[in-house]
Every structure is written in structure tokens, then in C-alpha cells.
N, C-alpha and C positions, 0 to 999 in steps of 0.2 A: 289068591294073588294080591288082593287089596291088603290083607292082613300082613303078608310078607313085606309089601312096600312100606307099610306103617312101621314095621319093626326095623327095617333098614334105615328109614328116616330118623327113627329114634336113636339108633346107634351112631349114625353119622352126626346127628344133632349134638350128641355129647361132645364130639370133637370140636364142633363149631361153637358150642355154648361155653365150654369150660376149660378144657384141658389141653390147650395148644401144645404143651409138651409135659411129660410126666416128671415129677420132682420129689426130693426128700430132704430131711434135715434133723437137727437136734432141738430138744425142748428149750425154749427161751426161759430165762430165770429172772422175771421182773420182781422188784421188791413188792412184797404183799403188805399193805398197810392195814386194811380191814377187809373182811370177807364181803365180796360184792354179791348181790342177789343173783340167782341163776337167770341167765339171759334167755330170751326167746328170739331166735333169729328172724329177721324180717325178710321181705321179698326183694329181689334184685333184678328180676326179669318179669315182664308182664305183657299180656296181649291187650291191645287197645281195640275196642269194637265200636261200630257205629250204632245208631239208634235201632237198626234192624238186627243187631247182634252179629253182624258180619265183621271179621277181623280186618282192621285197616293198618295196623302197625305192630311190630314187635319192638318193645322198648326196654332199655337197660337203665339202671339207676346209678347215680353218684350219691352216696349217703355220707353226710357229715357228722363227725363226732367231736365232742369237747369234754373236758373233765367233768365228771358228775358232781364233784365238789364245788364247781363254779370258780375254782382258783386257777390262775395262770391263763395264758393266751394260746395254748396249744390247740391246733386245728388239724384233724386227720380226716381225709376223704377216702372212702372205699369206692373205687371206680370199677364196677363190674361191666364186663364187655363180652361180646361174641366175637369169634375169631375170623368170621367173614361177615361183611356188612356193606351197606350202601356207601358210596364215596363221600357224600356230605357228612355221614356219621363220623368217619375218621378225620375229616377236615375239622369238625367241631371239637373232637377230642384233642387234636394237636394244639388248637388254640387254648383249650382248657388247661392243658398240661403246663403252660408257661407260668401259671400262677404259683406253683409249688416251689418251696425251698429244695425239696428233693422228691423224686418220683420213683418209687420202687416198682420194678417190673419183673415179670416171669419169663423164664427161658431155661429149659433143661440144658445146661451147658456148663463148662468149667467156670469157676468163680471169676468175676470181672469181665465176662464176655459182653461185648457191645455189638448190637446188630447194625450192619452197614446200611446206609441209606438205600432204600429200594428193597431191603430185606431179602435178598436172594438166598435160598437155602439149597443144600445139596439135593440133587434130583433123585437120589436113591432113598431118601427118607420117606417111609411109607405114609407117615402122617401128613407130610408136606404134599405127597401125591394125592392123598384123599381130600385134603382141603382144597388143593388146586382143582380137582375134579368138581367138587361141590361149588366152588367159586364160579366155574364156567356154567354148570347146569342151572344154578340159582341166579345167575346174572348179578353176582355180587363181587366185592373187592376183598383182597386179602389184607388182614391187619398188619402182617409183617412188611407188606409192600407199601402201605399207606401211612403207617405211623412213623414219625421221624425219631428213631432211637438214638440219634447222634447228639441230641441236645445235652448240654452240660449238666442239667439237673436230673437226668436219667441215671438210675443206679440198679444194676442187676441184683436181684434178691431171690435166688432160687437155688435148687440143688443141681449138682452135676450128675451125669449118668452113674459115675462110680459111687457117689454118695448115696444115690438112690438104691443101687444094688447092695451096698453095705447095710443100709437100714433094713432092707428086706431080710438079709442074712441074719442080722442080730435078732430078728423076731423068730428065727428058727425056720423060716420058709425056704423052699427051693422050688424048682419048676413044677414038680408034681403037686406039692401042697398048695401052691398058688393056683394051679389049674383046677384042682378039686374045689377049692374055696370059691373061686370065681364062678365055676360051673353051678355050684349050689346057689350062690347069690342070684345068678341069671335065671335059674329055674324059679326061685321065689318071685323075682320081678315079673317073669312071664306069667306066673299064676295070678299075681295081682292085676296085671294088665288084662288077662282073660276075664277076671271078675268084673273089671270096669267095662269091658266090651259087652258082656252079658247084660249089664245094667243099662248100657246105651242102646242095645238092640231095639228097645221099645221106641226109640226115636227114629227108627228106620233110616239109618245113615246110608247114603248111596254108595254102592260098590264102585271102586276105582279100577280102571284098566291101566296098569302101569305102562304098557307099550303105547297106548293112545296118549297117555299123559306126556311121555317123553317126546312124542311127535307133535304135541300141541304147541303152537306159537306162543301161547300164554303159559307155558309150563313153568317158567321162572316164578311167577306170582303164585300159581297153584301149588307148586312144590314148597315154596316158602310158607304158604298158609298151612299146609299139611305138617311141616316140621314145627312151625310155631305152635300149632295145636298140641304136638307131642311135648314141647317144652312145658306148656301149661299143665299137661297131664303128669309130667315127671315130678313137678312140684317140690317134694320134701328136701330135707337138708342133705341127703345123699345124692340128689339129682338123678335117681334111677340107677345108680351104679352098683349099689350093694356095699356092704361093710368093707370087704377086702380091697376093692379098687378105690373106694372112698379114702381109705387109710393111705394107700400108696400115692394116689393122684392128688388128693386134697390135703388131708391132715398133715402128712409129713412135709409137704411143700410149704404149707402155711406156717408151720413151726419154724422152718428155715427162714422164711421171709420176715417173720416177726423178730427173729434174732438180729437181722440187719436193721429192722425198725428200731429196736431197743438201742442199738449202737448209734443210730442217727439222733435219737432222743438225747443220749448222753452228750452228743456234740452240740446240743442246744438248738436243733432245728425246730421251728415252730409251726410250719405249715407243710404237712407231709401227705403225699398221695400214694395209695397202694393200688396199682393197675394190674388186675388179674382177671382171668375168666370169671364170669358171673357165678358159676357153680361153687367157686371158692368162697364167696362172700358171706354166706350164713355162718360158716365156721370162723372166718376172720372176725365177724361182728361179735360172735359169742366170746372169742378170746380177748378182743379189745375191751369189752364190757367187764368180763370177769377177772382178767389178769392185769389190765391197765387202768381200770376205773373210769372208762370213758362212757358217755351216753350218746345215743342217737338224737340229733337235734333238728335235722332237716334232710330232705331228699329232692333231687332233680332227675327228671326222666328225659332220655334222649332216644329219638327214633333210630333204631339200628336197621330195621327192614321196613320198607314201605310195602304194605300188603294190598294196597288199592289196585284194582285192575287198571292197566294203562289204556287210555283212550286211543283208539285207532284212527289215524288220519288217512287221507286218500293215498299217500305214499305207502303206508303199511298195507292197505288193502290191495294195491297194485302189486306190491312185492309178493304177497301171499298168492295172488292169482297166477303170477308168472312162475312160481315154484311148481 
């Protein structure tokens, strides 16, 4: 049961961490002046721990890039986020977004789509339902509800569902080939996770009772810690997805976003933010460095999830007793 719960948390975590909506696009064609060295993607999500090794926060990074040549005054920020988080997290992001000439954002929707204030989405959307469930269970807020997408500097930079389907078709895939490819990737990921679990058994990790955890008044913090640990384990550039889904959900969408990015560069924009799920960022970083000649110059970390146990006051104890 504990293993099943960890797998569920891992899969749901992918939705929270990275891929709010699936997207696709075409290869951007930046001018290539000189061949850039091969980039090594950095980290955009991390677990912060206390002196005893206990998790106290899940943090996401804003990483700044400037021309590696040192010429010009272009500034590009990659703002990696999770799609459900604490309310102060989104409040700070809203303040941060005011500084950019243009902020490119993700949303699988027709080109030019703008999210209304409050971000209400159709109730039949399975991803919206899943994120809504996790928002309630984890006691977090929804990005679409808390980020103000109506600001003038916000610019939609993603694929539409039709564009996404067309990109899949052009690769020669259909429902069957996608199913088989994804299944194979998942089996590989499962084997890797099993190897990690075998290595970790020596640590005598305590078994979790999923039912008891869901009934626990502190389940929000405990589940957040469990999911944050899964994020840490997923680590690599594919974020635990495997090659097929990584191509569909990350690479194709990033290419589309950078096509919009290139257009904004041509318009003379000097301070540009790219606001996407954190799992997109290693690929974005690699492309900015290798295709646009930018280098990583600084990073700032923001607490997305407070993982510290909440102190219980007398009112909390009384409420628990009355239940």
C-alpha cells in the first residue's frame, strides 16, 4: 500500500510540478553566430531541509540569463513554478511579474488565449479536476486562480490542442504507438524506482498507511512532504516522464514558446520572463544557452510549499477532540 501511495504521489506530482497543460510547436530558427558549448541543465526545484535533515520547504527557482558575449542589455528570466502552491508563493510571483517588458506563459489553448481573473476552467477538464483534488487534499492554492493573467505584459506562448495533435501525427504516431511507447517508458521508470527502493531499504523507511494518512489532521503537510521527496527523486531532465511524454509535454511546447520568444526579441524587448512549469526549465535553459548564446548569471529561490508541521493551538486541539 505504501508503495502504491508513493507511485500515485509521483504521478500526481508531475501534474503539479510541470505540465499544467500539454503543448506543441515548431522548431525556432535563431541565427547561429558561433557554436556554443554543450549546456548542462541546472536545477529548478529543490527541497530545503533543516539541521536534522527534515524537509522544511519545497522551493522553485527564478534563473537569470544574459548574453555570454557580455554585449547588450538583454535579460531573460526562467521562472519555474509548481501548479499548486501556498498563497504567499503566488502573491510574490504576481509582484515579480510586474518587472518584465513581456512575460511568456504556458496554456494549451488556441493562440492568443488569455486566462480570466480567477482562472476558472471548464469543470469537465480531467487535469483541472485532478489539480483541484490535490489542491484540497494538500491544502494548497491553484496557480490559475491566484496568478493574474490579465496584466498587459502577459503573452500566451504555447501550443493549441490541434497543434499538439498535428505534431504527434507528423512524427508518425497514433494512439497505439503512443500507448506502447509510454508503457515502455513507464516500465523503465518503474524499474529504476524499484532499484532505488532496494537501495533505500537499508535505511528502514517506515511503512505508510494511506487510509490513516488521509484521516490524519496533519495530512496536508505529510502528503506534501511525501510528494516533495518524490520530486527530489525524479531529478533528471525528463522529470520521470520518459522520452515519449517528455517530447510531447516538454520539448514540443518549449520550441513553440521560444518561437514567440524570438519574435519578442525582434521587437526589441530587453527584459523577458518565461513562466512555465519547473520541469520545462532544464530544456529551456539548454536551448537558451546553445541556440541564443545566453549564460546563467544568477538564481533566486522562492518557497512554494511550506513543509514545516503546523503548531497546534488550543482551538485546534478542541476542534480535534469534538470531532
